[in-house]
SEPA-22798 format. One line per 10 residues: for each residue x, y, z of N, C-alpha, C. Coordinates in pm, 1 decimal, padded with zeros to 6 digits. Layout:
// residues N
X/Y/Z/X/Y/Z/X/Y/Z  ...
This chain:
// residues 189
00083.5/-00117.6/00000.0/00000.0/00000.0/00000.0/00088.4/00124.4/00000.0  00054.9/00221.6/-00079.3/00130.9/00345.9/-00085.6/00101.2/00427.6/00038.3  00203.0/00477.6/00104.2/00185.7/00563.1/00220.9/00189.0/00707.1/00172.9  00097.4/00787.1/00222.2/00088.0/00926.8/00182.9/00142.9/01014.4/00293.5  00221.2/01111.6/00256.8/00265.7/01212.4/00351.9/00178.4/01333.9/00333.8  00160.3/01411.3/00439.2/00075.3/01528.3/00429.6/00147.4/01647.3/00489.9  00148.9/01754.0/00416.3/00203.0/01880.0/00465.3/00088.2/01979.5/00458.3  00060.3/02041.6/00568.1/-00051.9/02134.6/00569.4/00001.1/02277.0/00582.7  -00046.5/02363.2/00494.6/-00011.4/02503.8/00499.6/-00137.1/02579.5/00537.0  -00157.5/02602.8/00666.8/-00284.7/02656.1/00712.9/-00310.7/02797.5/00664.3
-00206.0/02876.4/00639.5/-00230.2/03013.4/00595.5/-00299.1/03017.8/00460.7  -00283.6/02915.9/00380.3/-00352.8/02907.2/00251.7/-00463.8/02804.1/00256.5  -00467.3/02726.5/00365.3/-00560.1/02616.0/00378.2/-00551.0/02521.7/00259.4  -00429.0/02495.9/00220.7/-00404.9/02401.9/00112.0/-00339.2/02278.3/00171.6  -00382.9/02163.5/00127.5/-00326.0/02037.8/00171.6/-00253.6/01977.8/00051.9  -00128.5/01942.0/00070.8/-00051.7/01880.4/-00035.9/-00020.0/01738.2/00007.1  -00057.4/01641.6/-00074.8/-00028.8/01501.6/-00047.7/00063.5/01450.5/-00156.7  00148.8/01356.9/-00122.5/00238.5/01304.5/-00223.6/00272.7/01158.5/-00196.4  00308.2/01090.4/-00300.8/00367.4/00957.1/-00292.9/00495.3/00966.3/-00374.9  00561.1/00855.2/-00398.5/00687.2/00857.9/-00472.2/00672.5/00909.6/-00614.1
00557.4/00888.9/-00675.4/00546.0/00921.9/-00816.6/00430.7/01016.4/-00850.2  00366.0/01072.7/-00750.1/00248.5/01152.7/-00780.9/00234.4/01265.8/-00679.0  00194.4/01380.5/-00723.9/00164.7/01492.4/-00635.1/00023.9/01539.6/-00667.2  -00056.1/01555.6/-00563.6/-00191.1/01607.5/-00581.8/-00213.3/01721.9/-00484.0  -00300.4/01814.2/-00519.9/-00335.9/01923.1/-00431.1/-00486.4/01922.4/-00412.7  -00526.7/01931.7/-00289.0/-00668.2/01940.2/-00256.9/-00686.3/02063.3/-00169.3  -00791.4/02136.6/-00193.8/-00819.4/02250.6/-00110.0/-00916.7/02210.5/-00001.2  -00881.8/02244.9/00120.9/-00974.8/02226.3/00231.1/-01076.5/02339.3/00222.3  -01202.0/02302.2/00216.5/-01310.5/02399.6/00203.1/-01362.7/02431.8/00342.9  -01293.7/02524.0/00408.6/-01321.4/02554.0/00548.7/-01464.5/02599.9/00572.6
-01513.0/02693.7/00494.6/-01648.5/02745.3/00516.9/-01752.8/02636.8/00492.9  -01729.0/02552.6/00395.0/-01821.3/02442.4/00367.8/-01819.7/02342.8/00483.8  -01700.0/02310.8/00532.1/-01688.0/02220.6/00646.3/-01763.1/02278.0/00766.0  -01747.6/02407.7/00790.4/-01817.2/02472.4/00902.2/-01968.8/02467.0/00882.9  -02016.8/02489.4/00759.9/-02160.9/02482.3/00734.9/-02213.6/02340.7/00759.6  -02138.2/02242.1/00715.7/-02181.9/02103.6/00734.8/-02179.5/02066.9/00882.9  -02076.0/02106.6/00953.7/-02068.2/02082.8/01097.6/-02186.7/02149.0/01167.8  -02212.9/02275.7/01135.4/-02326.1/02347.4/01195.4/-02457.6/02276.8/01162.7  -02473.2/02232.7/01039.8/-02594.2/02162.3/00997.8/-02614.4/02033.8/01078.9  -02507.1/01955.6/01096.6/-02517.5/01830.8/01173.1/-02548.6/01860.5/01319.9
-02483.8/01961.8/01377.0/-02513.7/02000.7/01515.1/-02660.6/02040.3/01527.1  -02710.5/02116.1/01430.7/-02849.5/02159.6/01432.5/-02944.5/02039.9/01420.8  -02908.5/01940.7/01336.2/-02993.3/01823.5/01313.5/-03000.3/01731.2/01435.1  -02885.1/01708.0/01501.4/-02886.5/01603.6/01604.0/-02803.5/01635.5/01728.3  -02748.9/01755.2/01739.0/-02667.2/01790.3/01855.0/-02742.9/01786.4/01987.0  -02874.9/01800.3/01981.2/-02955.4/01798.8/02102.8/-02985.7/01656.8/02152.2  -02951.7/01555.5/02075.3/-02973.3/01417.4/02119.4/-02876.0/01386.9/02233.3  -02920.2/01315.4/02335.4/-02832.4/01291.1/02450.6/-02705.1/01212.9/02416.0  -02707.8/01130.8/02311.7/-02592.2/01049.1/02275.0/-02490.2/01122.7/02188.3  -02525.2/01239.4/02135.2/-02438.2/01306.9/02037.5/-02348.8/01409.5/02106.5
-02220.7/01375.0/02110.6/-02116.8/01464.1/02159.4/-02006.5/01471.8/02055.5  -01890.3/01514.5/02098.8/-01778.3/01536.6/02007.5/-01740.9/01410.9/01928.5  -01730.5/01297.4/01995.9/-01689.6/01173.5/01927.8/-01789.6/01134.0/01820.2  -01917.9/01143.3/01850.0/-02020.4/01108.3/01751.2/-02012.9/01204.3/01633.1  -01993.6/01333.7/01660.4/-01981.1/01430.7/01550.8/-01860.9/01399.2/01461.8  -01748.3/01360.1/01523.6/-01631.2/01319.7/01444.0/-01670.3/01214.0/01341.2  -01743.4/01112.1/01386.9/-01776.6/00999.9/01299.0/-01882.1/01037.9/01195.4  -01978.1/01122.9/01232.4/-02077.8/01167.5/01135.4/-02011.9/01246.7/01022.9  -01915.4/01329.6/01057.3/-01841.4/01405.3/00955.4/-01758.4/01311.9/00867.6  -01688.4/01217.2/00932.1/-01606.7/01120.4/00858.0/-01690.9/01041.7/00757.4
-01800.0/00981.9/00804.1/-01881.7/00901.9/00712.8/-01945.8/00988.1/00604.5  -01982.9/01111.4/00636.7/-02038.2/01200.7/00534.2/-01935.7/01225.0/00424.0  -01814.0/01262.1/00462.1/-01709.3/01289.3/00363.7/-01670.8/01164.8/00284.8  -01652.2/01052.8/00353.6/-01604.9/00932.1/00285.5/-01714.6/00865.8/00202.8  -01838.7/00869.5/00249.5/-01948.0/00814.1/00169.0/-01967.3/00897.2/00042.1  -01958.3/01028.0/00055.0/-01971.7/01114.6/-00062.0/-01860.8/01084.6/-00163.3  -01738.6/01068.1/-00112.7/-01626.2/01038.8/-00201.3/-01646.5/00904.5/-00272.5  -01698.5/00806.5/-00200.4/-01721.3/00676.1/-00264.0/-01823.2/00686.8/-00377.5  -01926.5/00765.2/-00358.1/-02030.8/00776.8/-00459.8/-01992.3/00866.0/-00577.2  -01925.2/00977.0/-00548.8/-01904.4/01078.5/-00653.1/-01758.1/01101.8/-00690.9
-01667.3/01032.3/-00623.6/-01523.8/01039.8/-00653.4/-01470.9/01182.6/-00650.3  -01525.9/01262.6/-00561.0/-01473.6/01396.4/-00533.7/-01495.2/01424.9/-00386.2  -01407.2/01506.1/-00331.2/-01414.2/01535.7/-00188.2/-01516.4/01645.5/-00162.1  -01600.3/01619.4/-00064.8/-01703.9/01715.2/-00029.7/-01643.5/01836.8/00040.9  -01558.8/01814.1/00142.2/-01499.6/01926.2/00216.6/-01348.4/01934.9/00202.8  -01284.0/01828.2/00158.6/-01138.2/01826.1/00152.1/-01074.4/01810.2/00289.7  -01153.2/01779.1/00392.0/-01101.3/01763.6/00527.2/-01006.3/01645.4/00535.0  -00909.4/01656.5/00623.1/-00813.4/01549.2/00649.8/-00860.3/01477.3/00775.2  -00868.9/01345.7/00766.6/-00907.3/01264.2/00882.3/-00787.8/01180.2/00924.7  -00762.1/01179.2/01053.5/-00651.8/01104.4/01111.6/-00706.8/00983.5/01184.5
-00634.1/00874.1/01176.5/-00673.5/00754.4/01251.5/-00625.2/00770.0/01395.2  -00718.4/00790.2/01485.3/-00690.0/00792.5/01627.9/-00736.3/00660.1/01688.3  -00685.6/00623.3/01804.6/-00726.9/00494.8/01863.5/-00878.3/00479.5/01881.3  -00950.5/00589.5/01900.9/-01096.1/00581.1/01919.3/-01173.3/00606.1/01790.1  -01101.7/00612.5/01677.4/-01169.4/00627.6/01548.8/-01118.8/00745.9/01470.4  -01174.0/00767.5/01351.2/-01130.2/00877.4/01265.0/-01165.8/01012.6/01326.1  -01075.4/01108.7/01309.3/-01097.5/01242.7/01364.1/-01061.6/01348.2/01260.6  -01151.4/01446.8/01240.7/-01122.3/01555.2/01146.2/-01021.8/01653.3/01205.5  -00926.4/01693.5/01124.5/-00818.5/01781.5/01170.2/-00864.9/01922.1/01205.4  -00964.7/01973.4/01138.9/-01005.8/02113.2/01156.9/-01128.2/02129.3/01246.1
-01162.7/02027.0/01321.8/-01284.1/02031.4/01403.0/-01278.0/02142.3/01508.1  -01175.0/02141.5/01591.6/-01168.0/02237.5/01702.4/-01162.2/02381.9/01653.4  -01084.1/02408.6/01550.3/-01076.1/02546.2/01499.2/-01208.8/02588.4/01436.8  -01278.0/02495.0/01373.2/-01408.8/02525.6/01314.0/-01512.2/02553.3/01422.1  -01508.7/02475.4/01529.1/-01600.2/02499.4/01641.3/-01575.6/02637.7/01700.2  -01448.4/02672.1/01722.1/-01416.0/02805.5/01776.5/-01472.3/02916.4/01688.4  -01455.6/02902.1/01556.9/-01507.0/03004.4/01465.4/-01659.4/03010.1/01467.8  -01724.7/02895.7/01472.7/-01871.1/02894.4/01479.8/-01919.9/02956.6/01611.1  -01845.1/02935.4/01718.2/-01879.4/03000.3/01846.1/-01862.1/03152.2/01836.5  -01751.2/03195.5/01778.0/-01726.4/03339.4/01761.4/-01832.9/03405.0/01674.0
-01888.2/03329.3/01579.9/-01994.0/03378.6/01492.2/-02132.7/03364.2/01555.7  -02136.0/03319.4/01681.9/-02261.1/03298.5/01757.7/-02357.5/03203.9/01687.5  -02301.6/03101.0/01623.9/-02384.6/03001.1/01555.6/-02405.2/02875.8/01640.6  -02305.5/02842.8/01721.2/-02317.2/02728.3/01811.8/-02256.9/02764.7/01946.5  -02289.0/02684.2/02047.5/-02221.8/02695.9/02176.0/-02178.5/02557.0/02220.2  -02073.5/02553.4/02299.4/-02017.2/02429.5/02350.6/-02040.0/02424.5/02500.9  -02072.0/02307.7/02549.6/-02086.3/02288.3/02692.9/-02054.2/02143.4/02725.3  -02034.2/02114.7/02852.6/-02004.4/01978.8/02896.7/-02118.8/01930.2/02984.5  -02155.2/01806.4/02963.9/-02262.0/01743.5/03041.4/-02216.5/01604.3/03081.7  -02303.6/01533.2/03150.2/-02275.1/01396.4/03191.6/-02359.8/01302.3/03104.8
-02295.8/01201.2/03047.9/-02368.3/01100.3/02971.8/-02328.0/00963.4/03024.6  -02419.8/00899.9/03093.7/-02397.4/00766.5/03151.3/-02273.2/00761.3/03238.9  -02255.2/00866.3/03318.9/-02144.3/00870.1/03414.0/-02012.8/00922.2/03358.4  -02011.0/00965.5/03233.0/-01888.6/01016.9/03172.1/-01911.6/01161.1/03124.8  -01807.8/01244.6/03133.6/-01824.9/01381.0/03080.2/-01835.9/01376.7/02928.1  -01924.9/01458.6/02876.3/-01947.9/01460.3/02731.8/-01946.7/01605.5/02683.5  -01864.0/01632.5/02583.9/-01861.8/01764.5/02522.3/-01975.4/01770.7/02421.8  -02062.9/01869.8/02438.4/-02182.3/01883.2/02355.4/-02179.3/02016.5/02280.9  -02258.5/02021.7/02174.5/-02266.8/02141.2/02090.8/-02413.6/02169.9/02063.6  -02450.4/02296.0/02076.5/-02588.9/02337.3/02056.1/-02593.2/02444.7/01948.9
-02684.1/02428.3/01854.1/-02702.2/02528.6/01749.2/-02781.4/02645.7/01806.1  -02733.0/02767.4/01781.0/-02798.9/02888.1/01830.5/-02885.6/02954.1/01724.9  -02863.0/02918.8/01599.6/-02943.9/02971.4/01489.5/-02944.9/02871.4/01376.3  -03040.4/02886.5/01288.0/-03051.6/02794.1/01175.8/-02927.5/02804.6/01086.7  -02872.8/02689.3/01047.8/-02754.1/02692.1/00961.6/-02788.5/02737.9/00820.7  -02693.4/02805.8/00758.4/-02708.1/02841.2/00617.1/-02662.0/02721.4/00535.2  -02731.8/02694.6/00429.2/-02701.7/02579.6/00344.3/-02659.5/02625.6/00206.1  -02578.7/02728.7/00199.9/-02543.6/02788.8/00071.2/-02427.9/02720.9/-00000.3  -02345.8/02645.3/00071.0/-02224.7/02590.6/00010.0/-02232.0/02441.5/-00021.7  -02342.3/02376.8/00012.9/-02352.5/02236.8/-00027.1/-02483.5/02211.7/-00099.7
-02477.1/02113.4/-00190.0/-02588.6/02087.2/-00280.2/-02677.7/01974.0/-00227.4  -02779.8/01940.3/-00302.9/-02876.3/01839.2/-00258.9/-02812.4/01701.4/-00244.2  -02719.9/01664.3/-00334.5/-02652.2/01534.0/-00323.3/-02575.7/01526.1/-00191.6  -02506.8/01635.3/-00157.2/-02429.9/01638.8/-00032.1/-02523.5/01633.3/00087.8  -02632.8/01708.3/00081.1/-02731.0/01707.9/00190.2/-02790.0/01568.2/00207.5  -02818.3/01499.8/00097.9/-02872.8/01364.1/00104.9/-02776.4/01268.4/00174.4  -02647.5/01279.8/00143.1/-02546.6/01194.0/00207.8/-02544.1/01221.3/00357.5  -02539.5/01348.6/00394.8/-02535.6/01385.3/00536.6/-02659.3/01330.7/00608.8  -02775.9/01348.9/00548.0/-02901.6/01298.9/00606.5/-02895.5/01147.2/00624.9  -02842.5/01078.4/00525.5/-02831.4/00932.4/00531.7/-02739.1/00889.5/00645.9
-02625.7/00957.1/00659.8/-02530.2/00924.0/00765.9/-02591.8/00951.9/00902.9  -02660.0/01064.6/00918.1/-02725.0/01096.1/01046.3/-02830.7/00990.4/01077.9  -02906.9/00948.2/00977.2/-03009.3/00845.3/00998.7/-02946.2/00711.5/01038.7  -02831.5/00679.0/00978.4/-02766.6/00549.9/01004.0/-02688.9/00548.6/01135.4  -02620.5/00658.1/01167.9/-02527.8/00657.7/01282.1/-02564.4/00756.2/01393.7  -02657.2/00844.6/01368.4/-02688.6/00950.0/01465.2/-02753.1/00902.3/01593.0  -02798.0/00777.9/01597.9/-02858.8/00722.6/01719.3/-02754.9/00651.1/01807.1  -02633.1/00630.2/01753.5/-02529.7/00556.7/01826.5/-02462.0/00647.6/01928.7  -02419.3/00587.7/02040.6/-02338.9/00664.7/02135.4/-02192.7/00659.3/02091.8  -02105.1/00725.9/02166.0/-01964.0/00737.3/02126.6/-01896.9/00600.1/02112.4
-01922.3/00510.5/02204.8/-01861.4/00377.5/02198.3/-01912.0/00300.3/02077.3  -02042.6/00303.6/02055.5/-02100.9/00229.4/01943.2/-02051.3/00281.0/01808.7  -02051.5/00413.2/01790.2/-02010.5/00468.0/01660.6/-01859.5/00453.0/01640.5  -01782.0/00457.9/01749.8/-01637.3/00434.0/01737.7/-01611.3/00290.7/01695.2  -01676.9/00196.1/01761.0/-01660.4/00054.9/01723.9/-01703.0/00031.1/01579.4  -01811.7/00094.5/01539.1/-01859.0/00082.4/01401.4/-01754.7/00136.9/01303.5  -01699.7/00254.5/01332.8/-01600.8/00315.7/01242.9/-01473.6/00231.3/01233.3  -01440.9/00157.1/01339.4/-01320.6/00072.5/01338.8/-01330.3/-00041.1/01238.3  -01450.7/-00073.3/01193.6/-01470.2/-00181.1/01097.4/-01468.9/-00132.4/00952.5  -01467.6/-00000.3/00932.1/-01465.1/00054.5/00796.8/-01323.0/00041.0/00741.5
-01310.3/-00011.2/00621.6/-01178.3/-00040.9/00566.5/-01081.0/00077.4/00564.2  -01122.3/00198.8/00527.7/-01024.2/00308.4/00530.3/-00959.3/00325.0/00667.9  -01036.3/00307.4/00772.9/-00980.3/00315.4/00908.6/-00893.1/00193.8/00938.1  -00943.9/00074.9/00906.2/-00870.9/-00048.9/00934.9/-00736.1/-00055.0/00863.9  -00727.8/-00000.6/00743.7/-00606.2/-00010.7/00662.5/-00503.9/00098.6/00693.6  -00532.8/00182.8/00790.8/-00446.2/00295.4/00824.4/-00384.1/00272.7/00961.6  -00257.6/00309.8/00974.3/-00188.4/00298.9/01103.1/-00233.2/00412.2/01195.1  -00228.9/00387.0/01326.7/-00261.6/00492.1/01423.5/-00180.5/00617.5/01396.7  -00247.0/00731.4/01405.5/-00191.2/00866.2/01391.7/-00158.7/00904.3/01247.3  -00189.4/00815.9/01151.3/-00168.3/00847.9/01010.2/-00296.7/00905.7/00950.1
-00280.5/00974.8/00837.5/-00393.4/01029.6/00763.9/-00463.4/00915.5/00689.6  -00595.9/00916.6/00692.3/-00674.9/00814.1/00625.4/-00694.6/00853.8/00479.0  -00658.5/00765.0/00389.1/-00665.2/00789.9/00245.9/-00808.3/00768.4/00195.1  -00865.2/00870.9/00134.6/-01000.9/00861.8/00079.2/-01014.8/00747.5/-00021.8  -00909.9/00720.1/-00096.5/-00915.9/00617.6/-00202.0/-00951.1/00479.5/-00147.6  -00928.7/00457.7/-00019.7/-00956.8/00327.0/00039.1/-01106.1/00294.5/00042.9  -01192.1/00392.4/00021.0/-01337.0/00364.1/00020.2/-01374.7/00267.3/-00091.7  -01293.2/00261.3/-00195.1/-01325.9/00174.5/-00308.1/-01298.4/00027.2/-00278.7  -01247.9/-00002.7/-00159.1/-01220.8/-00139.6/-00116.3/-01304.5/-00177.3/00005.2  -01406.4/-00098.6/00033.3/-01491.3/-00122.6/00150.2/-01564.5/-00256.0/00140.8
-01590.3/-00311.5/00256.9/-01676.4/-00428.0/00271.2/-01817.6/-00386.8/00229.1  -01894.9/-00476.7/00170.8/-02031.5/-00440.8/00129.8/-02117.5/-00381.9/00242.4  -02089.9/-00417.5/00366.4/-02167.1/-00364.1/00478.6/-02147.3/-00212.9/00495.3  -02036.0/-00161.1/00446.3/-02006.4/-00017.8/00458.2/-02022.2/00056.7/00326.6  -02015.5/-00014.6/00216.9/-02021.3/00050.4/00086.9/-02158.4/00115.2/00065.1  -02155.1/00235.8/00008.6/-02280.3/00306.0/-00021.9/-02310.0/00302.3/-00171.0  -02221.2/00242.4/-00248.0/-02244.1/00226.8/-00393.1/-02337.6/00112.2/-00418.1  -02433.1/00136.0/-00504.9/-02523.4/00027.8/-00542.2/-02462.8/-00046.5/-00659.1  -02458.3/-00175.7/-00648.2/-02398.0/-00259.1/-00753.1/-02491.7/-00276.3/-00868.6
């Protein structure tokens, strides 16, 4: 398997990935990522099971399912394989910006005896940067995984091939979606 290195230049928000024989450039679409995050928080952030970990996985499956179906990146976000599952690199900075824009608020609560970081939408999200196909994918992912708690959705994400085929702390390659088990694949044969 080809290992990808990633260099991030945050001042331009450009991500450059390379292998021995190929260089590609993908733009991280920060405002789009923020709109999608705000939309997901608005849709299900008030559910008792939805905290930071669940949001990580909803974003991951939204981006990777979209890539599997349309072979283009919805947000260009980079996901890292952490021991508890895939994690988006720009989550915390996006949350801070959404808070500064008075679109969401963050608070901590107790969920089944454990502290849980929660997010609440303060106003209706704008849907100007994503299209109906993208909205449909997000809706599908929320319907499929939005009822799971952090442990359940983490365990579920650990079975997805892009996560399984990546070493801890490495960037998860979007191309791995084309080798998914049928249980995870969103492509209709």
